[in-house]
N, C-alpha and C positions, 0 to 999 in steps of 0.2 A: 748678436751676441753682444754683450758684456763688456765694460772697457777690460775686462781680462782677455780679450776675446771667447769666451765661453760661453757656450746658449744651455740651458739648463730644462728639463721639461718630464714631467711624470704621467706615468703611463696607468693607468685601473688593470691591477690583478681580478677583481670581482669578476670580470667574464670569466675565466678559468675554472671558477667555481661552481657555475652553474650547471645545466644540462647540456648545455650546447658546444660540452668540452669534449665531448665523442666526435663532435665534427672538427675539432682544431687537432694542431700538433701542439707536443708539448715541447713549443719553441718559441722565443722571438725573434725575427729577422729585423735588423736595424738597419739601416741605409741614410747618410746623409751627403747630400753634394753642399758642396759651399763654391760659390762665384765671385769671383775680386772685381771688385768694382772699378770701371774706367777698362779694364785689359778684356773683361771678358772671358778670361781661364778659369774652368771649374776645375774644383779635386773633389774625387767620390771618396767614401771609405765605406763600410761595412761591416757588421759584425752579429754572430749569432750568439745567443743568449739561452742556454739550456733552464726550463722552468725545474723545479723540485715541491713538490707537498710537502717536505717534510719540513715543520716550523721549528722542531726541536729534536734534541739528540740529549742521549745517554751516553755513557760510558762510565767503565770501572777504573777507578786510578788506584795505586799505594794499596791494592791487594795482590796477597803473594798466590800462586798458581800450585804449591804443596802444602799439607798439612798434614802433622801428628794427632793419630786418632786420641781423641780427650782433650786436646788442647783449644784454646780458644782464637777463633779468626778473626781477625780485625781486618774492615774497609771498607772503599768510599767510593761512594756514585756521584760523578756530576752529573750537571742539566744543564746544558746553553739550551740556547737561540740560534735559528739557522744562520745566524754569523757568526756565532763564538759569543756570544756575551751570555755573563752568567743567568740563571733564573731562581731566584731567589724567594724562597718560600714557597716551594714547589712538594706537594704531596708525590714521593714517588714509592711505589711497590716494590719489593724484593719476594721473591718469586724461589725458594728450592725444586727444581726441576720444571717439566713445561707443563703442570696440571693450572697451574694458578690456584690450587687452595687453600682454603683459607687459614689452615691448619699448617702449610708450611708456610705463609707471608709475615713479613714484614712490614709497617708503615712506618716511612723516613720522610722526614722532612729538608729541606736543603737550606742552607745559612746563607749569607749575606753572596758567597761567592760561589754559589751554585752545586755546592759538597752536601752531602749529608753522608754519616760516619754510619758503620754499623759492628755489631760482633755478631759471631756464630759462634755455639757450641758445638764442637766433633764428636760426642762421648756413644751417638747412637748411629754414627757414621762410618760403614766400613767399605766406602770403596769413592770413589770418583762424586763429588757433588758438581752438580751444573746449578748457576746461579742465573738471573735474569731479574733484568728490573725495565720496570714499564711504567708510566703515569697513568693506563688503566686498568682496571679489574681484567676484563675481558680482550682481546685480539681487535685492531683495529683494523678495519677497511683500510688499505695503502693506497690502493690505485686508484689515481685522479682525484685524493682526497687528502683534505690539510689530517699530519698526525703528528706524531712525535715517535722516534726511534729509538727501538728499544735498545738493551745492552745484555750480552752477556759473557760470564765468564764460566771456567771448570778449574772447578780444584782437585789435583789427587792427591791419592793418599799415602805415604810414605810407606812401605812396605817391606819386612826381612829380608833382606838379600839371603838366594840361595843358590845351589853349587849351578845352577841351570840361567841364573838371572844377572842382568849386570848395571852398577852402578853407577854414574859417572858424575864428576866433581865441576863446576861451572862458573862463571862470573859474568856476568853480563851488566856494561855500561847500557842505564836504560836513555832512550833516546827522545830528543823536544824536536818537535813541530815547529816552535818560531826560532828567529836568529834571537840569541845572547843579547839583552839588552847593554848598548855601549853605554860604560860609565857606572853600572851596574852591578848589582851580585846577583848569579843564578845558582839556584839551588841543583846539582847534582847527583843522581841516585845511583847506587852501584846494588844488584843482586847477586847474593852467593847461594852457595849449595855446595855441601863439600859430605862428600859419600863415603863410606866404608875407611874413614879413618880412626886413629886413634884418640882418645881424648885429649886435649892442652889447649893450646893455644896458637893461632899463626897471624900475621901481620898482613894486613892485604892492604897492598902498597899500589898508589898510581902516580902518574906522570903529567904534569901538563905540558904539551908541544903546541907550538906556533910557529910558521915559516919555519921548520926543518929545526927548531932548539926548543931544549928544554928549556923552560920556564919554570917551572914549580915541581915539586914534588912532594908529596906527604902520603901517611899511614894511618891506620885502624885496625887497633886489636882485637880480633873475634876467639870467641871463644867456641872451641870445637866440644861439642856434647857425648855423653855415651848414648849417641842412637844412631841409625842406619842411616840418617841424612840430617844434618844441620844445616838449616836455610835461613835465611834471614835478608834482612837489607839495611846499608847505611849510606847515611848522606855527606856532601858538603858544601860548604859556600864557595863558589867562585866567580873573584872581583873580575869584571872585563874591563880591560882595560884597551886602548887604542891600536896598542903595537899588537894586538891579538888580533885583530880584524886581517882579512876577512875570514878567518877562520881558525878555529881550535880545534887540539884533539888530546881526549882522555885515554890513557893507556892505563888499564887495572892490570896488575897481574899476584898471586902471592905462591910460595911453595909448601907445601902442605906437608903434614908429619912425616909420609914416605915418598920426600924428595922426590916431588913430582911437581911440577911449576904448570899453572891454567894460567889463562891470559886472558882478556877481550879488549878491544878499544872502538871506540865512538867519533864520528868526526863533528863540530856544533860549528854552522854558522853562525855570524856576528854582524850586527847593523853595523854599517857604514860608519866609521866614525875615524877622527881626524885628531891627532892631540894638538894640532895648530886650530885653536878655533877662530873662523872668521865669520865676521857679520858687514852686511853691506845694507845700505839705508840711504834714497834718494827726498830731498828737501826741495822744494815740496814733493810728499807722494806722490800726487795727479799733476799734468799740465798739461798745456795747450801746443797743439804744434807751433815752432819757432819759440817757445818759454826758454829760457834758462833754468836748470835744476843744477844741484849740487850734489854730487857725489859724496859718501863720506865711507870708507872701508878700512875696519880695524881688522888686525894682526898683530901675530907677535914681533916683538921688535926686530930687524932684519931679516924679516920675509922677503921673499920673492914671490909677487900675486901678478896675477895674468886677470886682467878685465876686458872684459866685451860684451858691446852692448846691440843687441839685434831689437828691432820692433817686429812686436808680436804679431803687427796685422801682414810682416813681410812669410810667403809662403817659402821656408828654408827647404831647399831639393833634397838636402844630401844631410837629413837632422842623425845620421850616424857620424857624422864627420867633427860632430861638434862635440868640446871635450865636458866631461859629466864625472860624476860619482864614481861611478862600475870602473870609466874606462882610468881612472888616477889608481884606484886597487890595483886592475890587472895589470899595469906600465910596472907600480911600485914593486909587484910581487915578480916581474920579471926583472927587473933588475936587482934585486935583494940577491936572486942566485947566481 
């Protein structure tokens, strides 16, 4: 191991791209054993890693699910590598339907963020529109072959209501796959569909809640068109502060002209952050046994600080008893209740 107690190694994955792959499982079984010098005490740890042949994937973002006939639909396709980093300057094919015909194809190129925008004229469409994004013109062989994942999206056409059909208004606060960044801003999207209402305006309002208290409230005025369904999306910037951690909830609601209330809520996890920033430095940064070192700890005035020093070469029998960021957040949440 190195000075920090870690050992790194590399495994060539080229073996799994050869013909011999049919004799192997799509898994890596790792096992390591550590023996303490002097005592002979050993400790083993194992892990199984699933192998994936998907080197990249596509997804539709900021693309509506319904459309009015004759309207121009705008959307985006995002391309990322297997580790979710953007793929810039990537040629992406957008097909209408599953036939992959050249007549119903758009050639898109991603920007530096791995995003490609597109627009679609719906004048000649009378029903659902099936969209498929792919990086190849022909379907790829995916079983035990390196490939890029495809993406599918369906656009449903808004049809006039009849005595035998029902239309429902709705709000949806869009989820986020990653925690909101601490001390940063996050864009929150709210999709709305207002059906069977008279022409006019409604206020889409949203509450920002954390730790059981309302910490913010905003609204956006939406025009209800003279259409069977008025659909769209609005967004706002949410500044993430330490007092929101570890969870913030967005509750969106509106009162329709018919006096019906529709609402939706979504929970967003945040990064583990604290308002009191603490830094710890050793001087010198490395030392030999018996050498004296200086510990410098910086925090806000009158802060109560607890410091513990543990030799990294010592095996901690009960690591779960060690105080960490997660336990601080859990105990703090219990205290404020």
